[in-house]
Structure formats: C-alpha cells, structure tokens
C-alpha positions in Angstrom: 69.9 -53.9 -109.0 73.1 -52.8 -110.7 76.2 -54.9 -110.1 79.7 -53.4 -110.5 82.4 -55.8 -111.5 86.1 -55.3 -112.2 89.6 -55.7 -110.9 90.6 -54.8 -107.4 91.6 -51.1 -107.4 89.3 -50.1 -110.3 87.0 -48.2 -108.0 83.9 -50.3 -107.6 83.2 -49.4 -104.0 83.8 -45.6 -104.4 81.8 -45.6 -107.7 78.8 -47.4 -106.1 78.6 -45.0 -103.2 79.0 -41.9 -105.3 76.6 -42.9 -108.1 74.0 -44.3 -105.6 74.1 -41.0 -103.7 73.5 -38.9 -106.8 70.8 -41.2 -108.2 69.1 -41.6 -104.8 69.8 -45.3 -104.7 71.3 -47.6 -102.1 74.9 -48.8 -102.3 76.2 -52.1 -100.9 79.7 -53.3 -100.9 80.2 -57.1 -101.1 83.5 -57.0 -99.4 82.2 -55.0 -96.5 79.3 -57.4 -96.1 81.8 -60.3 -95.8 83.9 -58.3 -93.3 80.8 -57.6 -91.2 79.6 -61.2 -91.3 83.0 -62.6 -90.4 84.2 -59.9 -88.0 87.7 -59.5 -89.6 89.4 -58.1 -92.7 89.3 -60.1 -95.9 93.1 -60.8 -95.9 92.7 -62.3 -92.4 89.8 -64.5 -93.5 91.9 -65.8 -96.4 94.9 -66.3 -94.0 92.9 -68.1 -91.3 90.3 -70.1 -93.3 92.0 -70.4 -96.7 91.1 -69.3 -100.1 88.5 -72.0 -100.8 86.6 -71.2 -97.6 86.8 -67.5 -98.4 85.3 -68.2 -101.9 82.4 -70.1 -100.3 81.7 -67.2 -97.9 81.9 -64.7 -100.7 79.6 -66.7 -103.0 77.0 -67.2 -100.2 77.1 -63.5 -99.3 76.7 -62.2 -102.9 73.8 -64.7 -103.6 71.9 -63.2 -100.7 71.9 -59.7 -102.2 69.0 -58.3 -104.3 66.8 -55.2 -104.3 65.4 -52.4 -106.3 67.4 -49.1 -106.7 70.5 -50.8 -105.4 74.1 -50.6 -106.7 76.3 -53.6 -105.5 80.0 -53.3 -105.6 81.3 -56.8 -105.7 84.8 -58.1 -104.8 86.9 -58.6 -107.9 86.6 -62.4 -107.6 82.8 -62.4 -107.9 83.1 -63.4 -111.6 84.5 -66.8 -110.5 81.0 -67.8 -109.3 78.6 -68.5 -112.2 75.6 -68.7 -109.8 76.4 -65.3 -108.5 76.8 -63.8 -112.0 73.6 -65.5 -113.2 71.8 -64.1 -110.0 73.1 -60.6 -110.6 72.1 -60.6 -114.2 68.7 -62.1 -113.4 67.8 -59.4 -110.9 69.4 -56.5 -112.8 72.3 -55.3 -115.0 76.0 -55.9 -114.6 78.5 -53.1 -115.3 82.2 -53.9 -115.9 84.5 -51.1 -114.7 87.5 -51.5 -116.9 91.1 -50.3 -116.3 94.3 -51.3 -117.9 96.8 -53.4 -116.1 99.3 -50.5 -115.5 96.5 -48.4 -114.0 95.4 -51.3 -111.7 99.0 -51.9 -110.6 99.5 -48.2 -109.8 96.2 -47.9 -107.9 96.8 -51.1 -105.9 100.3 -50.2 -104.6 101.0 -52.6 -101.7 98.1 -54.9 -101.8 99.2 -57.3 -99.2 96.4 -56.3 -96.7 93.7 -56.0 -99.3 92.4 -59.5 -99.3 92.8 -60.2 -103.0 92.0 -63.8 -103.9 95.3 -64.9 -105.3 96.4 -68.5 -105.6 99.9 -69.4 -104.3 102.4 -68.1 -106.9 99.8 -66.1 -108.8 100.6 -62.5 -109.7 98.3 -59.6 -110.2 99.3 -59.8 -113.9 98.1 -63.4 -114.0 94.9 -62.5 -112.2 94.2 -59.6 -114.6 94.6 -61.9 -117.7 92.4 -64.6 -116.1 89.6 -62.3 -115.0 89.4 -59.9 -118.0 87.7 -62.5 -120.2 85.2 -63.3 -117.3 84.4 -59.6 -116.8 83.7 -59.2 -120.5 81.6 -62.3 -120.6 79.3 -61.2 -117.7 79.1 -57.5 -118.5 75.9 -56.0 -119.8 77.8 -52.7 -120.1 81.5 -51.7 -119.9 82.7 -48.4 -118.6 86.3 -47.5 -119.1 87.9 -46.1 -115.9 91.4 -46.1 -117.3 93.1 -43.0 -116.0 92.3 -40.2 -113.6 89.1 -38.7 -115.0 86.9 -40.0 -112.1 84.0 -37.6 -112.7 83.9 -38.6 -116.3 83.7 -42.3 -115.4 81.1 -41.5 -112.7 79.0 -39.6 -115.3 79.2 -42.6 -117.7 78.0 -45.1 -115.0 75.2 -42.7 -114.2 74.2 -42.5 -117.9 74.2 -46.3 -118.2 72.0 -46.8 -115.1 69.7 -43.9 -116.1 69.2 -45.3 -119.6 68.6 -48.8 -118.2 66.0 -47.5 -115.7 64.2 -45.7 -118.6 64.2 -48.8 -120.7 62.9 -50.9 -117.9 60.2 -48.4 -117.1 59.1 -48.2 -120.8 59.0 -52.0 -121.0 56.9 -52.3 -117.8 54.4 -49.7 -119.2 54.1 -51.6 -122.5 53.4 -54.9 -120.6 50.8 -53.2 -118.3 49.0 -51.9 -121.4 48.9 -55.4 -122.9 51.2 -54.6 -125.8 54.2 -56.5 -124.4 52.9 -59.9 -125.5 51.0 -59.1 -128.7 52.0 -60.9 -131.8 51.4 -60.0 -135.4 49.4 -62.3 -137.7 49.6 -62.3 -141.4 
C-alpha cells in the first residue's frame, strides 16, 4: 500500500486515481470513505459532531485500510494520528506531496465547505506550519507538487512507486532463496 499525505488542495485524491489507473492499482480516498460511512460531507460531520468526533472517525477509518497494489489518498489531517501513520508505514510506503503555502492557498480558494480540520481561530497558514513538520517526519518519499506541472508530478509519483515495487520484489526474491538472512563469519 502506498499512502499519499499532504495539505488539503495539494492533489492527493486526483493523484491517487491517476497513478493507480496508470499502474493498474486500486485507489482509495480516505475522505470519501468517511463520507460514505457517515452519509454526509466532511464539513457537515465536523459541524454536527465536532472536531474531536470527526478525528476519531477519521482515525478508525484509516486504520481499517490496507491491501496490496493500493494507493490511499488520506485527508490532510491523517498525520495527527501516530497509530495511523505507523500502520501506513508498516503496510507500505508513505509519499508526501509537497506544495508551498501560496500554492495551497491558491488551490483551496473558498475552503468553507471542504471539511478541513481547523481548530477555532486557526488559519490555513497556522495549519500549514503545524503539519509540515509532521508530513516530513512520516514521509518515506517527498514529491514536490509546487506549481502547475501536474504530469511531471504524476510521473515522479509513478517513478517512486515503481522503484519501491522493484525493491520489494528483489528483497522478497532474496529471502525466498535463503540469502536474506545469511550472515558473514570471520
């Protein structure tokens, strides 16, 4: 499983669908799983149940996801849940889709109906500063999506996944041949 993390508006959902289609993998969108489970948009879940309840729902939903040949687009707040990030890294690789704050602000536009997990009084700028360190901490790979060269970013994500798949395949072949656990003696 490959997990895409990054700020709202960076393009995780679109990237997961596009790359999964080209690599003959499955794509799942964490936010869409929550909407399906709850039967309402994210912003409405936050408005009705509150941010703390939303976070519990999000964490439970993301912990339930795993699978081979799967690309998971998480909500931007997934990095707040250490158990989720540990789970994602235990079952695969995590790819941070980076974009600068000005690019994120431009892409988001009016985000009032997006369901972004903001605390009262918190701005997108505050959120960006808070989350950037977490994204960097949990990322196995970082792909810059800063600008408008979408096909370039898509190609880079595909390259990362293809290389990781090759490495995993080579390691599994080594282990199956008995070389994966050998040790040298002097």
